[in-house]
C-alpha positions as CSV (number, residue, x, y, z in Angstrom):
1,X,-15.4,-29.5,1.4
2,X,-14.9,-29.4,-2.3
3,X,-11.5,-29.2,-3.6
4,X,-10.2,-26.0,-4.2
5,X,-9.9,-24.9,-7.4
6,X,-6.7,-24.0,-8.4
7,X,-6.2,-20.9,-10.4
8,X,-5.3,-20.4,-14.4
9,X,-3.7,-17.7,-16.6
10,X,-6.5,-17.9,-18.2
11,X,-9.3,-17.1,-15.5
12,X,-7.8,-14.6,-14.4
13,X,-8.6,-11.0,-16.4
14,X,-5.6,-9.4,-14.5
15,X,-3.1,-10.7,-16.3
16,X,-2.5,-8.9,-19.6
17,X,-1.4,-10.7,-23.1
18,X,1.6,-10.0,-24.8
19,X,0.2,-6.9,-26.7
20,X,1.7,-8.1,-30.3
21,X,3.1,-10.2,-32.4
22,X,6.9,-10.1,-31.3
23,X,7.8,-8.3,-34.3
24,X,9.9,-10.3,-36.4
25,X,7.6,-9.7,-40.2
26,X,6.9,-13.4,-39.9
27,X,3.5,-13.0,-39.2
28,X,3.4,-14.6,-36.4
29,X,0.3,-14.5,-35.0
30,X,-0.9,-18.0,-33.2
31,X,-0.5,-19.0,-29.9
32,X,-0.8,-22.4,-28.0
33,X,-2.9,-22.5,-24.9
34,X,-2.2,-21.7,-20.9
35,X,-1.2,-24.1,-18.8
36,X,-0.4,-23.1,-15.2
37,X,0.2,-24.8,-11.9
38,X,-0.4,-23.4,-8.9
39,X,-0.8,-26.5,-6.7
40,X,3.1,-26.1,-5.2
41,X,4.7,-23.0,-3.3
42,X,7.3,-22.9,-6.1
43,X,6.5,-20.3,-8.4
44,X,5.9,-22.7,-12.2
45,X,6.8,-22.4,-14.8
46,X,4.1,-20.0,-16.4
47,X,1.8,-20.9,-19.4
48,X,2.0,-17.6,-21.6
49,X,0.7,-17.1,-25.9
50,X,3.8,-18.3,-26.8
51,X,4.6,-16.9,-30.3
52,X,5.3,-18.9,-33.5
53,X,8.3,-16.8,-33.9
54,X,11.6,-17.4,-36.4
55,X,13.5,-15.0,-34.0
56,X,14.9,-17.2,-30.8
57,X,16.1,-14.0,-29.0
58,X,13.2,-12.0,-29.0
59,X,11.5,-15.6,-27.9
60,X,13.7,-16.1,-25.3
61,X,13.1,-12.5,-23.6
62,X,9.6,-12.6,-23.7
63,X,9.5,-15.8,-22.0
64,X,12.4,-14.4,-19.5
65,X,10.1,-11.6,-19.0
66,X,6.8,-13.7,-18.5
67,X,8.6,-15.9,-15.5
68,X,9.7,-13.2,-13.8
69,X,6.6,-11.6,-13.6
70,X,4.9,-14.8,-12.5
71,X,7.1,-14.8,-9.7
72,X,6.1,-11.2,-8.8
73,X,4.0,-10.3,-5.2
74,X,3.5,-7.1,-4.5
75,X,1.3,-6.3,-1.7
76,X,0.5,-3.9,1.5
77,X,-0.6,-4.7,5.4
78,X,-3.5,-2.2,6.7
79,X,-5.7,-2.0,9.3
80,X,-6.9,-0.1,12.2
81,X,-3.7,1.3,14.8
82,X,-2.9,-1.2,17.4
83,X,-3.9,-4.1,15.8
84,X,-1.0,-5.4,15.0
85,X,-0.1,-4.2,11.5
86,X,4.0,-3.3,11.8
87,X,4.3,-6.5,14.3
88,X,3.0,-8.6,11.2
89,X,5.1,-6.6,9.0
90,X,8.3,-7.5,10.8
91,X,6.9,-11.5,11.4
92,X,7.0,-11.6,7.7
93,X,10.5,-10.6,7.3
94,X,11.9,-13.1,9.9
95,X,9.9,-15.7,8.0
96,X,10.6,-14.8,4.4
97,X,14.6,-14.6,5.8
98,X,14.7,-11.3,5.1
99,X,16.0,-10.9,9.3
100,X,17.2,-13.4,11.2
101,X,16.3,-11.5,14.5
102,X,12.3,-9.9,14.9
103,X,12.5,-6.1,16.1
104,X,8.7,-5.7,17.3
105,X,7.3,-2.8,18.4
106,X,7.3,-4.4,22.3
107,X,11.4,-5.7,21.6
108,X,11.8,-1.4,22.0
109,X,12.3,-2.0,25.7
110,X,15.8,-4.0,24.3
111,X,16.5,-1.1,22.2
112,X,15.4,-3.0,18.7
113,X,13.0,-0.7,16.6
114,X,10.9,-2.9,14.2
115,X,12.4,-2.8,10.5
116,X,9.8,-0.7,8.7
117,X,9.6,1.9,11.2
118,X,13.0,3.7,10.4
119,X,12.3,7.3,10.9
120,X,13.6,8.5,14.4
121,X,9.9,10.1,15.4
122,X,8.5,6.2,14.1
123,X,10.9,4.9,17.1
124,X,10.0,7.4,19.4
125,X,6.3,7.1,19.1
126,X,5.4,3.8,18.4
127,X,3.4,4.2,15.6
128,X,4.5,4.2,11.5
129,X,4.2,7.5,10.1
130,X,5.8,7.1,6.4
131,X,4.7,4.0,4.0
132,X,8.1,1.8,4.3
133,X,8.7,-0.6,1.0
134,X,10.5,-3.9,2.1
135,X,12.3,-6.2,-0.9
136,X,13.1,-9.6,-0.8
137,X,13.3,-13.0,-2.1
138,X,11.5,-16.0,-0.6
139,X,11.3,-19.7,-2.5
140,X,11.3,-18.3,-5.9
141,X,9.3,-15.4,-4.8
142,X,10.4,-11.5,-5.5
143,X,8.3,-9.7,-2.5
144,X,7.5,-6.5,-2.7
145,X,5.9,-5.7,1.4
146,X,5.2,-2.3,2.0
147,X,4.2,-1.7,5.1
148,X,1.9,1.6,5.7
149,X,0.4,3.7,8.6
150,X,-2.7,3.3,10.2
151,X,-2.9,6.3,11.9
152,X,-6.1,8.3,10.3
153,X,-4.0,11.4,10.0
154,X,-1.8,9.2,7.6
155,X,-4.2,7.8,5.3
156,X,-3.1,9.8,2.4
157,X,0.3,8.3,2.6
158,X,-1.7,4.9,2.4
159,X,-4.2,6.0,-0.3
160,X,-1.0,6.2,-2.4
161,X,0.8,3.1,-1.9
162,X,-2.5,1.3,-2.2
163,X,-2.2,2.3,-6.2
164,X,0.9,0.6,-6.2
165,X,0.1,-2.8,-4.9
166,X,-1.2,-5.8,-6.7
167,X,-2.9,-7.6,-3.1
168,X,-3.7,-6.3,0.5
169,X,-3.6,-8.6,3.8
170,X,-6.4,-6.8,6.1
171,X,-5.0,-7.2,9.6
172,X,-7.6,-7.1,12.7
173,X,-7.6,-7.4,16.2
174,X,-9.7,-10.3,17.3
175,X,-11.1,-8.7,20.5
176,X,-11.9,-5.3,18.7
177,X,-13.0,-7.0,15.1
178,X,-13.9,-4.2,11.9
179,X,-12.6,-1.1,13.5
180,X,-13.6,2.6,11.8
181,X,-9.4,2.8,10.2
182,X,-10.2,-0.9,9.0
183,X,-13.5,-0.5,6.7
184,X,-12.1,3.2,5.5
185,X,-9.1,1.1,4.0
186,X,-11.3,-1.9,3.1
187,X,-13.1,0.4,0.8
188,X,-10.6,2.0,-0.8
189,X,-9.1,-1.4,-2.2
190,X,-12.8,-2.7,-3.2
191,X,-13.1,0.0,-5.0
192,X,-9.6,-0.5,-7.1
193,X,-10.7,-4.0,-7.5
194,X,-7.3,-5.0,-4.8
195,X,-7.5,-9.1,-3.6
196,X,-7.4,-9.0,0.2
197,X,-6.4,-11.3,2.2
198,X,-7.2,-11.5,6.3
199,X,-5.1,-11.9,9.2
200,X,-7.1,-12.4,12.3
201,X,-4.0,-11.2,15.1
202,X,-3.9,-11.8,19.0
203,X,-5.9,-15.4,18.8
204,X,-3.2,-15.5,22.0
205,X,-5.4,-12.7,24.0
206,X,-9.4,-12.5,25.1
207,X,-10.8,-12.3,21.7
208,X,-14.1,-12.5,20.2
209,X,-15.8,-16.0,19.1
210,X,-14.3,-16.7,15.4
211,X,-17.5,-17.4,13.3
212,X,-18.4,-14.0,15.0
213,X,-15.9,-12.4,13.5
214,X,-16.5,-14.4,10.5
215,X,-19.9,-12.9,10.2
216,X,-18.7,-9.9,11.3
217,X,-17.0,-9.2,8.0
218,X,-19.7,-10.4,5.6
219,X,-22.3,-7.6,7.4
220,X,-19.9,-5.1,7.9
221,X,-17.6,-5.1,4.6
222,X,-19.7,-6.7,2.6
223,X,-17.3,-9.6,1.7
224,X,-17.8,-13.8,2.3
225,X,-15.0,-15.5,3.5
226,X,-13.4,-18.5,3.7
227,X,-11.0,-19.5,6.5
228,X,-7.8,-21.7,5.4
229,X,-6.9,-22.2,9.2
230,X,-9.4,-22.3,12.3
231,X,-7.9,-21.1,15.6
232,X,-7.3,-24.1,18.4
233,X,-8.6,-22.6,21.7
234,X,-8.1,-18.8,22.4
235,X,-6.5,-16.5,24.8
236,X,-4.1,-18.3,27.2
237,X,-5.9,-21.6,25.2
238,X,-4.7,-20.6,22.2
239,X,-2.3,-23.6,20.8
240,X,-2.0,-23.3,17.2
241,X,-4.3,-23.9,13.9
242,X,-5.7,-26.3,12.0
243,X,-4.8,-25.7,8.6
244,X,-8.3,-26.8,6.4
245,X,-6.5,-26.8,2.8
246,X,-3.8,-29.1,3.7
247,X,-5.7,-31.1,6.6
248,X,-3.2,-30.0,9.0
249,X,-2.5,-29.2,12.9
250,X,0.1,-26.4,13.4
251,X,0.4,-26.3,17.3
252,X,3.1,-24.1,18.3
253,X,5.7,-23.0,21.2
254,X,6.2,-19.6,22.3
255,X,9.6,-18.1,21.9
256,X,11.2,-15.4,24.6
257,X,9.8,-11.9,23.2
258,X,8.7,-13.8,20.2
259,X,12.1,-12.5,18.5
260,X,12.6,-16.0,16.8
261,X,10.5,-18.3,15.0
262,X,8.3,-20.8,16.6
263,X,9.0,-24.3,17.1
264,X,5.7,-25.7,16.4
265,X,4.8,-29.5,15.9
266,X,2.6,-30.6,12.4
267,X,0.8,-33.4,12.2
268,X,-2.8,-34.9,11.5
269,X,-5.9,-34.4,13.7
270,X,-5.3,-37.8,14.6
271,X,-1.7,-38.0,14.6
272,X,-0.7,-39.3,18.2
273,X,1.8,-35.8,18.3
274,X,-1.4,-33.9,17.9
275,X,-3.7,-35.7,20.6
276,X,-1.1,-36.1,23.2
277,X,-0.4,-31.9,23.3
278,X,-4.4,-31.6,23.5
279,X,-6.6,-31.9,25.8
280,X,-9.8,-34.8,25.9
281,X,-12.1,-32.1,25.4
282,X,-10.4,-29.5,23.0
283,X,-9.6,-32.0,20.5
284,X,-13.4,-33.1,20.5
285,X,-14.3,-29.2,19.9
286,X,-11.4,-29.5,17.2
287,X,-13.0,-31.8,15.3
288,X,-16.5,-30.7,15.9
289,X,-15.7,-27.2,14.7
290,X,-13.9,-28.5,11.3
291,X,-17.0,-31.0,10.4
292,X,-19.0,-27.7,11.1
293,X,-16.6,-25.8,8.7
294,X,-17.0,-28.3,5.9
295,X,-21.1,-28.6,6.0
296,X,-22.1,-24.9,5.9
297,X,-18.8,-23.0,4.9
298,X,-18.2,-22.0,1.3
299,X,-16.2,-23.6,-0.7
300,X,-12.8,-21.9,-1.7
301,X,-12.6,-20.3,-5.0
302,X,-9.8,-18.5,-6.3
303,X,-12.0,-16.7,-9.0
304,X,-14.0,-15.1,-6.0
305,X,-10.7,-14.2,-4.7
306,X,-9.6,-12.1,-7.4
307,X,-12.5,-10.5,-8.2
308,X,-13.0,-9.4,-4.3
309,X,-16.0,-11.4,-3.5
310,X,-14.2,-13.8,-1.2
311,X,-11.4,-13.3,1.6
312,X,-9.1,-15.8,2.2
313,X,-8.8,-15.3,6.1
314,X,-6.1,-16.7,8.7
315,X,-5.7,-16.9,12.4
316,X,-3.0,-16.4,14.6
317,X,-0.5,-14.4,16.4
318,X,1.7,-11.8,15.1
319,X,3.7,-11.2,18.4
320,X,4.0,-15.0,19.3
321,X,4.8,-16.0,15.8
322,X,1.6,-18.3,15.4
323,X,0.3,-18.6,12.1
324,X,2.7,-16.2,10.2
325,X,4.4,-18.7,8.3
326,X,1.0,-20.4,6.9
327,X,-0.2,-17.1,6.0
328,X,3.0,-15.5,4.2
329,X,2.8,-19.0,2.2
330,X,-0.8,-18.8,1.6
331,X,-0.7,-15.1,0.6
332,X,2.0,-16.3,-2.1
333,X,0.1,-19.2,-3.5
334,X,-3.3,-17.8,-3.8
335,X,-2.6,-14.0,-4.7
336,X,-2.3,-12.5,-7.7
337,X,0.9,-11.7,-9.9
338,X,1.0,-7.8,-11.4
339,X,-1.8,-7.2,-12.9
340,X,-2.7,-5.0,-16.0
341,X,-3.2,-1.4,-15.3
342,X,-5.2,1.7,-16.9
343,X,-3.5,4.4,-19.0
344,X,-5.1,7.4,-19.7
345,X,-6.3,5.6,-22.9
346,X,-5.7,2.1,-23.1
347,X,-5.3,-0.7,-20.4
348,X,-1.1,-1.9,-20.5
349,X,-0.8,-5.2,-19.9
350,X,2.5,-6.0,-17.6
351,X,4.4,-7.6,-20.9
352,X,4.0,-4.5,-23.1
353,X,7.2,-4.1,-25.0
354,X,7.7,-0.9,-23.5
355,X,8.9,-0.1,-20.2
356,X,5.8,1.8,-18.1
357,X,6.0,3.2,-14.5
358,X,4.3,5.5,-12.2
359,X,5.8,7.9,-9.0
360,X,3.6,7.0,-5.7
361,X,6.0,8.2,-3.3
362,X,8.9,11.2,-2.8
363,X,10.3,10.7,0.2
364,X,12.7,13.5,1.3
365,X,16.5,13.4,3.4
366,X,16.0,9.5,3.7
367,X,19.9,9.6,4.3
368,X,20.8,12.4,6.1
369,X,24.0,13.0,5.0
370,X,23.2,13.6,1.3
371,X,20.2,15.2,2.0
372,X,19.3,13.8,-0.9
373,X,15.3,13.1,-2.2
374,X,14.0,9.5,-3.0
375,X,11.1,8.5,-5.6
376,X,9.2,5.8,-5.3
377,X,8.4,4.2,-8.5
378,X,6.2,1.1,-9.6
379,X,7.0,-0.8,-12.8
380,X,3.8,-1.7,-14.4
381,X,5.4,-3.2,-18.2
382,X,8.6,-4.0,-20.0
383,X,12.0,-4.4,-18.0
384,X,13.4,-1.5,-16.3
385,X,17.2,-1.1,-17.2
386,X,19.6,1.3,-14.7
387,X,21.1,3.9,-16.8
388,X,18.1,3.6,-19.4
389,X,16.7,6.8,-20.8
390,X,12.8,7.4,-20.6
391,X,10.4,9.7,-20.9
392,X,8.4,12.1,-18.1
393,X,5.2,12.9,-20.6
394,X,4.0,16.0,-17.5
395,X,7.5,17.7,-18.5
396,X,8.3,16.6,-21.7
397,X,11.8,15.8,-21.0
398,X,13.6,12.9,-21.3
399,X,15.3,11.0,-18.2
400,X,18.4,9.1,-17.9
401,X,17.8,6.2,-15.1
402,X,21.1,6.4,-13.7
403,X,20.8,6.2,-9.7
404,X,18.5,3.2,-9.0
405,X,18.0,1.6,-5.7
406,X,16.2,-2.0,-4.1
407,X,15.0,-0.5,-0.9
408,X,14.3,-2.6,2.8
409,X,13.4,0.0,5.0
410,X,16.1,3.3,4.8
411,X,18.4,0.9,3.6
412,X,19.0,0.8,-0.3
413,X,21.6,-0.8,-2.6
414,X,21.8,0.1,-6.4
415,X,19.3,-2.6,-8.5
416,X,20.5,-3.3,-12.4
417,X,17.2,-4.8,-13.8
418,X,14.0,-4.7,-12.7
419,X,9.9,-6.3,-13.4
420,X,7.1,-5.8,-13.2
421,X,5.5,-5.1,-9.8
422,X,9.1,-4.0,-8.7
423,X,9.0,-1.2,-6.6
424,X,12.1,1.0,-7.5
425,X,13.9,4.2,-5.8
426,X,15.2,6.7,-8.3
427,X,17.4,9.3,-6.5
428,X,18.2,12.6,-7.8
429,X,17.5,16.3,-8.9
430,X,14.7,15.7,-11.6
431,X,11.6,17.4,-10.7
432,X,9.0,13.6,-9.8
433,X,5.7,14.5,-8.6
434,X,3.1,12.0,-6.3
435,X,1.4,10.5,-10.0
436,X,3.8,11.0,-12.6
437,X,4.4,8.5,-15.2
438,X,7.8,7.4,-17.1
439,X,7.8,5.7,-19.7
440,X,9.9,4.3,-23.2
441,X,6.6,4.7,-25.0
442,X,5.6,8.8,-25.3
443,X,1.8,7.7,-26.0
444,X,1.2,6.1,-22.7
445,X,0.3,7.9,-19.4
446,X,-0.9,6.5,-16.7
447,X,-3.7,8.5,-14.5
448,X,-2.5,10.7,-11.7
449,X,-3.5,10.1,-8.0
450,X,-5.3,12.6,-6.5
451,X,-4.9,14.1,-3.4
452,X,-6.9,14.4,0.0
453,X,-8.5,17.4,0.8
454,X,-6.7,19.3,3.7
455,X,-8.7,19.7,7.2
456,X,-6.3,20.9,9.6
457,X,-4.2,24.6,8.9
458,X,-1.8,26.5,10.8
459,X,0.7,28.9,10.6
460,X,4.5,27.6,10.6
461,X,6.8,30.4,11.6
462,X,10.6,30.6,12.2
463,X,11.9,31.9,15.5
464,X,15.4,31.9,14.3
465,X,16.1,34.2,11.5
466,X,20.0,33.2,11.3
467,X,18.8,29.3,10.2
468,X,16.4,30.3,7.6
469,X,17.9,29.0,4.7
470,X,17.8,25.7,6.6
471,X,14.4,25.9,7.7
472,X,13.8,26.8,3.9
473,X,15.6,24.1,2.2
474,X,13.8,21.6,4.8
475,X,10.2,22.9,4.2
476,X,10.7,22.9,0.2
477,X,11.7,19.5,0.4
478,X,9.3,18.1,3.0
479,X,6.6,20.0,0.6
480,X,7.8,18.0,-2.6
481,X,6.4,14.9,-0.9
482,X,3.1,16.1,-1.2
483,X,2.0,15.4,2.2
484,X,1.6,18.9,3.8
485,X,1.0,22.0,1.2
486,X,1.0,25.5,1.8
487,X,-1.3,28.0,1.0
488,X,-1.0,31.9,0.3
489,X,-3.2,34.0,1.9
490,X,-4.9,37.0,-0.6
491,X,-3.6,40.3,0.3
492,X,-1.3,38.9,3.6
493,X,1.8,40.8,4.1
494,X,3.1,38.4,6.2
495,X,5.2,35.4,4.9
496,X,4.5,32.9,7.1
497,X,3.8,29.6,5.5
498,X,0.1,28.7,6.0
499,X,-0.1,24.6,6.1
500,X,-2.6,22.8,5.1
501,X,-2.9,18.8,6.0
502,X,-5.2,15.7,6.1
503,X,-4.2,15.3,9.8
504,X,-2.8,17.5,12.9
505,X,0.2,14.9,13.3
506,X,1.7,15.9,9.8
507,X,1.8,19.1,11.6
508,X,4.3,17.7,14.4
509,X,6.0,15.6,12.0
510,X,7.1,18.5,9.9
511,X,8.3,20.2,12.7
512,X,10.0,17.3,14.2
513,X,12.2,16.5,10.8
514,X,12.3,20.1,10.1
515,X,14.8,20.1,13.9
516,X,16.4,16.8,13.7
517,X,17.0,16.5,9.8
518,X,17.9,20.3,8.7
519,X,18.5,21.6,12.5
520,X,15.8,24.5,12.1
521,X,13.3,25.5,15.0
522,X,9.6,25.9,14.5
523,X,6.7,27.3,15.7
524,X,3.1,26.6,15.6
525,X,0.1,28.7,15.6
526,X,-3.3,27.7,14.8
527,X,-5.1,28.7,12.2
528,X,-8.9,29.3,12.5
529,X,-9.9,27.2,9.7
530,X,-11.7,23.8,8.9
531,X,-13.0,23.6,5.5
532,X,-11.4,24.1,2.2
533,X,-13.1,24.8,-0.9
534,X,-11.8,25.6,-4.6
535,X,-13.2,28.2,-6.6
536,X,-14.3,28.2,-10.1
537,X,-10.9,28.4,-12.2
538,X,-12.3,30.9,-14.5
539,X,-12.5,33.0,-11.3
540,X,-10.8,36.5,-12.1
541,X,-9.3,39.3,-10.4
542,X,-12.2,41.6,-10.1
543,X,-14.3,39.0,-8.9
544,X,-12.4,37.7,-6.0
545,X,-12.6,41.3,-5.0
546,X,-16.0,41.7,-5.3
547,X,-17.3,38.4,-3.0
548,X,-19.0,38.6,0.1
549,X,-17.1,36.8,2.8
550,X,-18.8,35.0,5.6
551,X,-17.0,36.7,8.7
552,X,-13.5,35.1,9.4
553,X,-13.7,33.6,5.8
554,X,-10.2,33.6,3.5
555,X,-9.4,33.7,-0.2
556,X,-5.5,32.0,-0.7
557,X,-3.9,30.2,-3.2
558,X,-2.6,26.7,-3.8
559,X,0.4,25.5,-5.2
560,X,-0.9,25.7,-8.3
561,X,-2.3,29.1,-8.0
562,X,-5.4,28.0,-7.8
563,X,-8.0,30.1,-5.7
564,X,-9.7,29.0,-2.7
565,X,-11.7,29.8,-0.1
566,X,-11.2,29.2,3.6
567,X,-13.9,28.9,6.4
568,X,-14.3,27.6,10.2
569,X,-17.5,25.8,9.4
570,X,-19.2,23.6,6.8
571,X,-22.2,26.1,7.9
572,X,-19.9,29.4,6.7
573,X,-18.9,27.5,3.1
574,X,-22.8,26.9,2.5
575,X,-24.0,30.2,3.5
576,X,-21.2,31.8,1.1
577,X,-22.4,29.5,-1.9
578,X,-26.1,31.5,-1.1
579,X,-24.8,34.7,-0.6
580,X,-22.5,34.8,-4.2
581,X,-24.7,33.4,-6.7
582,X,-23.0,31.6,-9.8
583,X,-20.0,30.6,-7.7
584,X,-19.8,26.9,-7.4
585,X,-17.4,25.5,-4.9
586,X,-15.5,22.1,-5.0
587,X,-14.3,20.2,-2.1
588,X,-11.5,19.0,-5.0
589,X,-8.9,21.3,-6.6
590,X,-9.5,20.9,-10.1
591,X,-7.0,18.2,-11.4
592,X,-8.2,15.8,-9.0
593,X,-11.5,16.9,-10.1
594,X,-10.3,16.5,-13.9
595,X,-8.7,12.4,-12.4
596,X,-12.2,11.8,-11.3
597,X,-14.3,12.2,-14.1
598,X,-11.8,10.2,-16.1
599,X,-12.6,7.6,-14.2
600,X,-16.3,7.8,-13.8
601,X,-16.2,8.0,-17.4
602,X,-13.9,5.2,-18.2
């Protein structure tokens, strides 16, 4: 096996150069070559275009900014439900030193819950409902880890998170292989050009053959793979892994409930401490498999990882902490730092002189005592400083970022400065929306985040009129999160909100949160529609009056007052177009169509 080639800043197009000389007026345009070493785990002093500048203060600022950018790692964990995503998240926190006792999903019987599943309903249902930001430091790296919901009903929240990350860890159940939701999320990552690392989990249970799992990655997902480590045994015989890049065997011991770091023995494959713990048959099989991989497998190539053509693969068991630390170190070593990002006009490098960020998530009522809402902003360029004033291009207003927070689940602490790659929580009364840009340069505006098309519809009744204020306030705040929508049926005499969502579980979440967070009862009534289509934006009220509607079809208005048609089947939608010549329906709202068009043209 060839020695893996280590990357330099020069080989990855994901790094931006300084946008222009420092501005000292000395005509400083010369640079010296990059030099960057990733052999060690600790982030090196990065190479960067060095401006020959007469202003030492400016040079120091640029060097400091580039150092901070290089040590950032912002990534999400994705998987099909029950593959072990949230458990892995918790164990990465354990090995990263962010928690001292893992609150894994199985530990709920001991009255512990996962750090990332902070919402009360998540703790009760045992599933992730909302994406969570977890920020911590580890061996010189500043890590922004985002845990995402695995259930398809919450896929819109997951998609928004994927707009804010520079890398992804894809968790696969070793027994089940690639499942439907994993495949869908993988395709989103591929379209966005996000490097993907793979963790094949639950190797301590009955599994598929490891070679078959690697073949499935290429056959189903169309991506090459490089097993960074290799399992030693499977199921009850799973002993540990062989680290192929460092040529070391890691043998693990189980801990009670997987709450603590697993003790391990590390040594060369022929070391006495390793031979003593493996049977002669298992040792012989391991050496045979190592030789086979070295002869037949692909070489590790970091450029292929960055371009999405190869996924580094790690084997282990998150529940028992087997292979988790190797995954953490391997990901930090070989994953890219924050990347340049496309705005509506040009690509903005991370070390651009302007501060820029965009809002990818809004969470209402994270602190029930204050009834506040927090906007999650991904910093793209420049330096964030608390109390700075930025422009909110959508409204044209200037906004002072006074209340800013570093996030760890539902915990927060004031943050004074932050850098590209960081996620900052912004609290206040500002009218932020999903996809909004914040910038010190009014010419920069990032592309909006498209919304998903709803597939489920239901009326939400308020059975207790004395609690109308709480009901209305709670619903309004939950609507601001952008996960559910309210439609107004044309000509309806009732004021009962008609909710629209991607999945049915979203309605349960709304009801539960209204009751527990706002003390407002609600009653859900199923609506007969399953298909929504947007009508042309230039359609007139007279034209709406003259439409020939299939039985059961209704016209309504979305939150932007665009006209939509609600159908009970795809057949009804097709029949509508046949009987209303010249009326073209759209599966996406106008604003999302504009975003899609800009992406295609770009």
